[in-house]
C-alpha positions in Angstrom: 22.0 -2.3 -21.3 18.2 -2.8 -21.6 15.7 -1.2 -24.0 12.0 -1.2 -23.5 9.5 -0.4 -26.3 6.1 0.4 -24.9 2.9 1.1 -26.9 1.7 3.5 -24.2 2.8 4.5 -20.7 2.2 6.4 -17.5 5.1 8.6 -16.4 3.9 9.0 -12.7 1.6 11.9 -13.4 0.2 11.7 -16.9 -0.9 9.0 -19.3 0.9 9.0 -22.6 -1.0 7.5 -25.5 1.9 7.0 -27.8 4.9 4.6 -28.2 8.1 5.3 -26.3 11.6 3.8 -26.1 13.1 3.7 -22.7 16.9 2.9 -22.4 18.3 1.6 -19.1 22.0 1.4 -18.3 22.8 0.2 -14.8 20.2 1.3 -12.2 18.8 4.3 -14.1 17.0 5.4 -17.2 19.6 7.0 -19.4 17.6 7.9 -22.5 14.0 8.1 -23.8 12.8 8.4 -27.4 9.5 9.0 -29.0 8.4 5.9 -31.0 10.3 2.7 -31.3 14.0 3.2 -31.6 16.5 0.4 -32.0 19.4 0.5 -29.6 22.4 -1.5 -30.7 23.9 -4.1 -28.3 20.9 -3.9 -26.0 18.4 -6.5 -24.9 14.9 -5.4 -25.8 11.6 -5.8 -24.2 8.3 -5.1 -26.1 5.3 -4.3 -23.9 1.8 -2.9 -24.3 1.9 -0.5 -21.3 4.7 0.7 -19.0 4.5 2.5 -15.7 6.5 2.9 -12.5 6.5 -0.2 -10.4 3.3 -0.5 -8.4 3.2 0.1 -4.6 1.1 -1.7 -2.1 1.0 0.8 0.7 -0.7 -1.4 3.4 -0.1 -5.1 3.8 0.6 -7.7 6.4 2.9 -10.1 4.6 2.8 -12.9 7.2 -1.0 -13.2 6.8 -2.6 -15.3 4.1 -5.5 -13.4 2.5 -6.2 -16.4 0.4 -7.5 -18.4 3.4 -11.2 -17.5 4.0 -12.0 -20.0 6.7 -12.0 -18.0 10.0 -11.3 -21.1 12.1 -8.2 -22.0 10.0 -7.1 -18.4 10.1 -7.3 -18.4 13.9 -5.4 -21.7 14.1 -2.7 -20.3 11.8 -1.8 -17.6 14.3 -0.2 -20.4 16.4 1.8 -21.7 13.4 5.0 -19.9 14.4 7.9 -18.0 12.8 8.9 -20.4 10.1 5.3 -20.8 8.8 4.8 -17.0 8.9 8.0 -16.4 7.0 7.1 -19.0 4.3 3.7 -17.3 3.9 5.4 -13.9 3.5 7.7 -15.3 0.8 4.7 -16.6 -1.2 2.9 -13.3 -0.8 5.9 -11.4 -2.2 5.8 -13.6 -5.3 2.1 -12.9 -5.7 2.7 -9.1 -5.4 5.4 -9.2 -8.0 3.2 -11.1 -10.4 0.7 -8.2 -10.0 3.3 -5.6 -10.9 4.2 -4.5 -7.4 7.9 -3.6 -6.8 7.5 -1.9 -3.4 5.3 -3.0 -0.4 4.9 -1.4 3.0 4.3 -4.0 5.7 2.2 -2.3 8.4 3.1 -4.5 11.3 3.6 -7.9 12.9 4.9 -8.7 16.4 7.2 -11.5 15.2 9.5 -9.4 13.0 8.6 -11.2 9.8 8.5 -7.9 7.9 12.0 -7.0 9.0 13.2 -10.5 8.1 11.7 -10.3 4.6 13.1 -6.9 4.1 16.6 -8.2 4.7 16.1 -11.4 2.8 14.8 -9.8 -0.4 17.2 -6.8 -0.5 18.8 -6.7 -3.9 16.6 -9.4 -5.3 14.0 -9.3 -8.1 11.2 -9.5 -5.4 9.4 -6.4 -4.3 11.3 -4.1 -1.9 9.8 -4.4 1.6 9.3 -1.2 3.6 8.8 -2.4 7.2 6.9 -0.7 10.1 8.2 -3.5 12.4 6.1 -3.8 15.5 3.4 -1.2 16.0 2.5 0.6 19.3 -0.9 0.2 21.1 -2.5 0.9 24.4 -2.3 -2.0 26.9 -5.4 -4.1 26.6 -6.7 -2.5 23.4 -6.9 -3.6 19.8 -3.8 -4.7 17.9 -2.4 -7.7 19.7 -1.1 -9.5 16.6 1.0 -6.6 15.4 1.7 -4.2 18.3 3.6 -3.7 21.5 1.7 -2.5 24.6 2.4 0.8 26.4 0.6 2.5 29.3 1.3 6.2 29.1 3.2 9.0 27.3 6.5 8.1 28.9 6.4 4.4 28.0 4.9 5.2 24.5 7.8 7.6 23.7 10.3 5.1 25.0 8.8 2.4 22.9 9.0 4.5 19.7 12.7 5.3 20.4 13.4 1.6 20.1 12.1 1.7 16.5 15.3 2.9 14.8 15.4 -0.2 12.6 11.8 0.4 11.3 11.1 2.4 8.1 7.9 3.8 9.6 6.5 4.1 13.2 3.0 2.7 13.3 0.6 3.8 16.1 -2.7 2.0 16.8 -4.9 5.0 17.6 -8.4 3.5 17.4 -10.1 0.2 17.5 -12.1 -1.7 15.0 -15.5 -0.9 13.5 -18.9 -1.9 14.8 -20.6 -2.8 11.5 -24.2 -2.7 12.7 -23.7 0.7 14.4 -21.6 2.0 11.6 -19.2 3.4 14.1 -15.8 2.8 15.7 -15.8 0.7 18.8 -14.5 2.7 21.8 -12.6 6.0 21.9 -9.1 6.7 20.8 -6.3 4.6 22.5 -4.2 7.7 23.2 -4.8 11.3 24.1 -3.1 14.2 22.3 -0.2 14.5 24.8 0.6 10.8 24.4 0.3 11.0 20.7 2.5 14.1 20.6 5.1 12.3 22.7 5.2 9.5 20.1 5.4 11.7 17.1 8.2 13.8 18.6 10.1 10.6 19.4 9.6 9.4 15.8 10.9 12.7 14.4 14.0 12.4 16.5 14.6 9.1 14.7 13.7 10.6 11.3 10.9 8.1 10.9 7.5 8.8 9.3 4.4 8.0 11.4 1.3 6.0 10.3 -1.8 5.6 12.4 -4.4 2.8 12.3 -7.3 5.2 12.7 -11.0 5.6 12.0 -13.6 7.9 13.4 -13.7 11.6 13.6 -12.3 11.9 17.1 -9.3 9.7 16.4 -8.5 11.2 13.0 -8.8 14.7 14.5 -6.1 13.8 17.1 -3.9 12.3 14.4 -4.0 15.4 12.3 -3.3 17.6 15.3 -0.3 15.5 16.2 1.1 15.6 12.6 0.7 11.9 11.8 2.1 11.2 8.3 -0.6 9.0 7.0 -4.0 7.8 8.2 -4.6 4.0 7.6 -8.2 3.0 7.0 -9.8 6.4 7.8 -13.4 5.5 7.9 -15.9 8.2 8.9 -13.9 11.1 7.6 -15.7 14.4 6.8 -15.0 17.5 4.6 -13.5 19.5 7.5 -11.0 16.8 8.3 -10.2 16.2 4.6 -9.4 19.9 4.3 -7.1 19.8 7.3 -5.4 16.7 6.0 -4.8 18.4 2.7 -3.4 21.5 4.3 -1.2 19.6 6.7 0.1 17.1 4.2 -1.5 14.1 6.0 -1.8 11.2 3.5 -4.7 8.7 3.5 -4.6 4.9 2.8 -8.3 4.0 2.4 -8.1 0.2 2.6 -11.4 -0.3 0.9 -11.4 -4.0 0.3 -11.5 -5.6 3.8 -14.8 -3.9 4.6 -16.2 -4.5 1.1 -15.4 -8.2 1.4 -17.3 -8.6 4.6 -20.3 -6.8 3.1 -20.2 -9.3 0.2 -19.5 -12.4 2.3 -21.4 -11.7 5.6 -21.9 -15.4 6.3 -18.1 -15.9 6.6 -18.0 -13.5 9.5 -21.3 -14.1 11.1 -22.6 -10.7 10.1 -26.4 -10.4 10.2 -28.8 -8.1 8.3 -28.2 -5.1 10.6 -24.4 -5.5 10.0 -24.8 -5.8 6.2 -27.0 -2.6 6.2 -24.4 -0.8 8.3 -21.6 -2.0 6.0 -23.5 -0.5 3.1 -23.7 2.9 4.8 -20.0 2.8 5.8 -18.9 2.0 2.2 -21.2 4.6 0.7 -19.7 7.3 2.9 -16.1 5.9 2.2 -16.8 6.1 -1.5 -18.0 9.7 -1.2 -15.0 10.6 0.9 -12.6 9.2 -1.7 -13.9 11.5 -4.3 -13.9 14.4 -1.9 -10.3 13.6 -0.8 -9.1 13.8 -4.4 -11.0 17.0 -5.1 -9.6 18.6 -2.0 -6.0 17.6 -2.7 -5.4 14.9 -0.1 -2.6 12.6 -1.0 -4.2 9.1 -1.5 -2.0 6.0 -1.1 -3.3 2.8 -2.6 -3.2 0.1 0.1 -5.5 -2.9 0.5 -4.7 -4.3 4.0 -3.7 -7.4 2.1 -3.6 -10.5 4.4 -6.9 -9.5 6.1 -9.8 -11.8 5.7 -10.7 -12.0 2.0 -7.9 -9.7 0.8 -5.4 -11.5 -1.4 -1.9 -10.1 -1.8 -1.8 -8.6 -5.3 -5.4 -9.0 -6.1 -6.3 -6.8 -3.1 -4.4 -3.8 -4.5 -6.1 -4.0 -7.8 -9.5 -4.4 -6.2 -8.7 -1.2 -4.2 -7.7 0.7 -7.4 -11.0 -0.4 -9.0 -12.8 1.1 -6.0 -11.0 4.4 -6.4 -12.1 4.6 -10.1 -15.6 3.7 -9.0 -15.5 6.7 -6.6 -14.8 9.0 -9.5 -11.0 9.4 -9.4 -9.5 10.0 -12.8 -7.4 7.1 -14.1 -4.1 9.2 -13.8 -4.9 9.8 -10.1 -5.7 6.1 -9.5 -2.3 5.2 -11.0 -0.5 7.9 -9.1 -1.9 6.5 -5.8 -0.1 3.2 -6.5 3.1 4.6 -8.1 4.4 8.2 -7.5 2.3 9.3 -4.5 3.5 6.8 -1.9 7.1 7.1 -3.0 6.9 10.9 -2.7 5.1 10.7 0.7 7.8 8.4 2.0 10.8 10.3 0.5 11.7 7.3 -1.7 13.3 7.9 -5.0 11.4 6.6 -8.1 7.8 6.7 -9.2 8.6 8.8 -12.2 9.6 7.6 -15.7 12.2 10.0 -16.9 15.9 10.3 -17.8 18.1 10.1 -14.7 15.3 8.4 -12.7 15.6 4.9 -11.1 14.6 2.1 -13.4 11.9 0.7 -11.2 9.1 -0.3 -13.6 6.2 -2.6 -14.2 5.1 -3.7 -17.7 1.7 -5.0 -18.8 0.2 -6.4 -22.0 -2.2 -3.6 -22.5 -3.2 -0.1 -21.3 -5.6 0.3 -18.4 -7.5 2.8 -20.4 -9.3 -0.2 -21.7 -10.0 -1.3 -18.1 -8.0 -1.5 -14.9 -8.2 -5.3 -15.0 -5.5 -5.0 -17.6 -3.0 -4.4 -14.7 -3.8 -7.5 -12.7 -1.1 -9.5 -14.3 2.3 -8.0 -15.1 4.3 -9.3 -18.1 7.5 -8.0 -16.4 8.9 -6.0 -13.6 12.2 -4.2 -14.1 14.7 -2.9 -11.5 17.8 -1.6 -13.2 18.7 -4.0 -15.9 17.2 -6.9 -14.0 14.0 -8.2 -15.5 11.5 -10.6 -14.0 9.0 -12.2 -16.2 6.4 -14.9 -15.7 5.9 -17.7 -18.2 4.5 -15.6 -21.1 5.0 -14.8 -24.7 6.8 -11.7 -23.7 10.6 -12.2 -23.6 13.8 -10.4 -23.9 15.3 -10.3 -27.4 18.6 -9.0 -28.8 18.2 -5.8 -30.6 
């Protein structure tokens, strides 16, 4: 049995500015008490702030966001399976230190995400939700994480091989032209092709996610019933309303574009590109606020592993951007706890009796600043507690 005393907490929907005692027996929370209540024969953890375990909704675990040298990053792509797996293991440790207990890997063509999912099952490391290998149009963007298809028949057939994936990822659009502040090229698939893939995914019982930016591509994704839009630059109010009405979630991945704006020399981006990046991010910030006001489900995901996006730090940078866009603190926290679990049909994300004990603990409340969440003092899954070297430790009650 494990007892946690927290000075304040977030239950998955509301911030609670009062002490609480959470009692865990086996995999679930079995009791909760106002204030600090001693529980005999129980190990006890004292923390400043408690919340459901954090979720990183968009990451590429085999990529090292800590490497900023573009030449070294390119050379790394030839390093091979064992090197990629070792990087993924390190990144899971970084995520755990940041309070993450669940991460969705959004694709790699080597199967590192599946391997890490199997390797970490039942461990104290974050649970890996794996999209496996994504699907893209032949010759279009996505070579490092997607399989090529040429039409509706081959696309649907490809999706039907994804029974071992937790999500089916579709690469619907290309990358962004920063200077033009627009998506390069049109959508990779038409509506018939996209419908063929979403129908095949439904047959497997798999949620769909789409790498997608630009009004044309996002319009197709919403029409086809895609579960979540990844990136989603250049949204507008009409699309946001349709997303809210249809239950289409949005993972904004703010940080990769913001990093390029702040470090243009690392990517060879000139003054026109920097100006375009400013316009893109101003619109993205406005759309974040509108998405919240219009009831779109926002999933916190940083695209960790991309250039400049460190695993763990990237998620917290994204959360800071949501707050800067005007989202209330409770909504920011929900985007990284209860919202993704609810969107994926995963149990947890709520602190309550009978709920899974999947928790993250911190030294102080984020009310004093979101930076307080950058370093966890513990993650808890059932009665298993992971702690870094810190003054916080388990004690006998």
